[in-house]
N, C-alpha and C positions, 0 to 999 in steps of 0.2 A: 919669235912669234909662235905660239902653240897651235895645235891642230885646229881647235875650234875658232881661234882668232883668224886663221887663214880662211876658213869656211865663211866667216862673217864678212871679211874684206872682199872675198870673191863675189858673194851674193850682192853686197852693196854696189860693187863695181858693175855687176851685170845689170842691176836695176837702173843705174845712172845711164848706161849705154843704150838700153832699149826703151827707156821711158818715153822717148819722143816718137817712136815708130811702132810700138806694139799696141794692138787694140786694147780697149779698156778691159774687156772680159779676160783676155789672155793675161794681161798685166795683173789683174786681181788674182788669177789662178797662181801666177808665179809668186805674188806676195804671200798667198796662203802657204805655198810650198816653203817659202823662206821662213815664215813664222813657225811652221811645224819643225823645220830644221833647227831653229833657235831654241824651241821648246825642248826638243830632244837633247840638244847640247846642254841647256841649262839643267835639265833633269839628271843628265849624267854627272855634271859638275857637282850638283847638290848631293847626289848619292855618294860620290867619291869623298866630298868633304865630310858628310855625315859619318861615313865609316871611319875616316881618320880621327874625327872628334871623339866618337864613341870608344874607339880603341885607346886613345890617349886618356880619356876619363876613367876607363876601366883599369888601366894600368896604375894611374895615380891613386885611385881609391884602394887598390890592393896594397900599394906601398904604405898608405896611411894606416890601413888595418893591420899590416904587419908590425908597424911601430906600436900601435895600441896594444896589440897582443903581447909584445915583448914587455911593455910596461905593466900590463895586468899580471903576467907571469912573475915578474920581479916582485910586484906588490903582494901577490898571493903567497909567494915563498916566504917573504918577510912576516906576513901575518900568521902563516902556519908555524913559523919558528917561535913567534911571541905566544901563540896559543899553547904550544908544547911547554914553554917555560911557565906559563900561568898554571897549567895543569899540574906541573911538578911542584910549584909553590903551594897550590891548593892541597895537594896530598900531604905536604909537610905541615900545613896549618891544621889539617884534620888530625894528624898524629899528635900535634901539640894539644889540640882540644881534647883528645882521648886521654892524654897524660894528665891534663888538668882535671878532667872528670874523675879519674882514678885517685888523684890527690885529694879532691874534694870528699870522695867517699872515705878516704883514710883518716881525714881530720874532721869528719862530720860531728864528732863529739868534742872537738877542740874548742878554743875560744871563739866567741862571737865576732871579735875583730878580725881574726884570721879568716873566719868563714866569710865575712863581708868582703874582705879583700879578694878572696878567691872567686867569690860570685861576680864581683865587678870585673875581674880579669876574664872570667868565663864569658860574661856578657859582651865584653869588648871583642873577645876573640870570635864569638858567634856573629857579631855585627860585621866584623872584618871578613869573616868567611862568606857571609851572605853578599856583601859588596863585591868580593872576588868572584862569587858565582854569577852575580849579575853582569860583571864585566866580561866574564867568560862567555856567557850566553850572547851578549851583544857582539863580541868578537866572532863567535861562531856564525851568527846571523849575517854579519858583514861579509865574512868569508864565503858563505853560501851564495850571497848576492853576487859577489865578485866572480865566483866560479860560474854562476849562471850566465853572467855577461860574457865571460870568456868563452863558454861553450857556444853561445849564440854567435859571437864574432867569429869563432872558428868555423862554425857551420856556414855562416855567410861567406867567409873567405873560401871555403872549400867549393861552395856553389859557383862563386865567381871564377875560381880556377878551372872548374869543370867547363864553364861557358867559354873561357879563354882557350882551353884545350880544344873544345868543340870548334871554335872559330878557326884556330890554326889547322885543325883537321880538315875543315871544309876548304880552306885556302889550299892546303896541300893536295886535296883531291882534285880541286879545280886545275892546279898545275899539272897533276898527273894526267887528268883528262885531256888537257891541251896537248901534252906531250904524246899521249897515246894517239890522239886524233891526228896530230902531225905525222907520226910514223905511219899510221894506217892509210892516210890520204897519199902520202909520198909513195908508199908501196903500191897502192892501187893505180896511181898514175905514172908509175915508173916507165911504162912504155911510151910516154909522150915527152920524156926528157929530150932536150935538144930540138924540140919542135915549137918552142915558144911558150912552155909551161914551166912554172916554178912554184914550189911550196915552201913557205917560210913561217917561222914562229916569232911574233914580235908582240911585246906588251900584253902577254896573256892571251893572245889571239892567234889564230892560224890564217895566213893569207895565201890564197891560191890565185896566182896571177897568170892570166892567159893573154898572150900577145895577139895582135890583130891577125897575123899570118895563120894562126891556128884556128881562128873562129870566123872571120869575116873577110870578104873582098872589100877593096877600097870603096867607102861610101855606102856599103850594103848593111842591111840589118838581118840578113839570112845567114844562119850559122852553117859553115861548111860541114860535110859528113864526118871528117876526121875530128872536128871540134865537138860534134854531136856525140861521138863515141866517148870522148874524154869526159863530157858532162854527164853522160849516162853512168859511167864508172864512178864519178864523184857522187851522183845521186844515190847509188847503192850504199855508199859509206854513210851518207847523211841520213838515210832511212834507218840505219842501225844505231844512230846517235841522236835520239829525240830531244836531248837536253841541250842542244846546240842551236843558237840563233844564227841566221844566215842573212848577210847583207851582200847584194850584188851591185857593184859600182862600175858604171861605164865611163871610160876616159877617151878623149880624142886628142889629136894634135891641134896646132893653131891654124891649120889651113882650112878656110871656110868651105862648107859644103855648098853644092849647087842647089839653091832653093827649089823646092817642089811642093806638091800638095800634101805630102806626109811629113816633111821636115823643112824647117827654114834655116836652121843653124846647127852648130855642133852640140848645143844643149839637146835639141830633139834627137840628134843621132845617138848621143851617149845614152839617153833614157830608153830609146827604142831598142838599142842593142842589149841593154841590161834586161829589159822586158822579154826579149827573145830568149835569153838564157834562162830566165825564171820559168818560162813555159816548158822548156826542154827538161828542166830539173823536175817539174811537177808531173810531166807526161808519163803515165803508167807507173807512178811511184806513190808511196804512202806518206810522203812528206807533208806535214801540216802547213798549209799556206800561211798560217798566222806566224810561223817562224821566219818568214822571208820579208825582207825590205829591199825595195828597188831604188837606186839613186843614180842620177846622171850628173857627173862632175864636169862635163864638157871638156874644154882645153885648159881649165884653170887649176889643175893639180898635176903639173908635169913632173916626170922623174928627171928629165934632163932639159935645161932651159936653153941649150945651145941652138943656134939657128942652122941646123944641119939635118940632112936626110936621116942619119943614124939616130939623132936625138928625137926626131919626130916619130920614128918607128917605135922607139921605147915608149913614147907617151901614148901611142894608140894601143890601148890594152883594156881588159876587163879584170877587175879584182873581186874575188869571192871571199868575204871576210867572215870567219866563223868564230863565234863568241860563246863561251859557256853561260847558261842561265845563272843568275845570281839570286834567285828567289830564296834558297835555303840560307844563304849568307845574310840576307836582309832580315829573315825571320829571327835569327840568332841575335842580331844587333837590336832588333825591336824589343826582345825580352829583357835586354839590359837597361 
């Protein structure tokens, strides 16, 4: 089961559990949140499929054009050889015509019969010459047309190759950006290693995972001072990388919270913790709020499904997921 299918199953399960006890207004809000999550999932799937389809179509079209160019080159070579042979034959015919004209002049005073024969031969030769010249012109015209088509196809192929190279360059820059971002964040947060913080690169994204022990006391949504320092260090890196989108995901274990006026379950706890982290990242920083997405995953995306204290400790975490913007990539695909 893939990532989005898990999200869908979690959301459906949650709706079935709370449908009988959640007030209508709150239920509608959660349905809206589910619908937004599904739309985001569908949009990402569509974008991914569209990129795959367009890349496949572009490569197939390039292969077809390569084959057509080879055929045109072969045909053009053959026609050029035939044109050369025709020109040689035309020169030989012209020499024959010249010889006949000289012979005609030499026997101009000869018998009428010989003169008539020579005139007929001259006329035939002239007609043959004109026919050959017409065929030569037609062949030259056809060759020029073929060369024009070949030039156009070569130009189109060059443009498509340039777009493919540009696409590969963008993807390479995205990978380099993710690698550099991973190294920068890992370096900036090196002082918090061993304190419940890890930085990983997966699937073209950078994941900053912060365990509960670094950020929150049990059941609390207030970030500890040590966690605030780590988030401030991270915010300074994110300020210098404006082309990175930021998602903050809150995760809890499966132990129910004690219901209160601010939260009724682990869903509320995970969302409120993610919101607390967003406020710290934005406080006294120049990060554009439009870059940030807040999500609460509750207890439904555990790292460890064992029923032990150690497993529950791993699952109580906050993940900050950093993704390069894909606007430039989509623009190149749209032009194709």
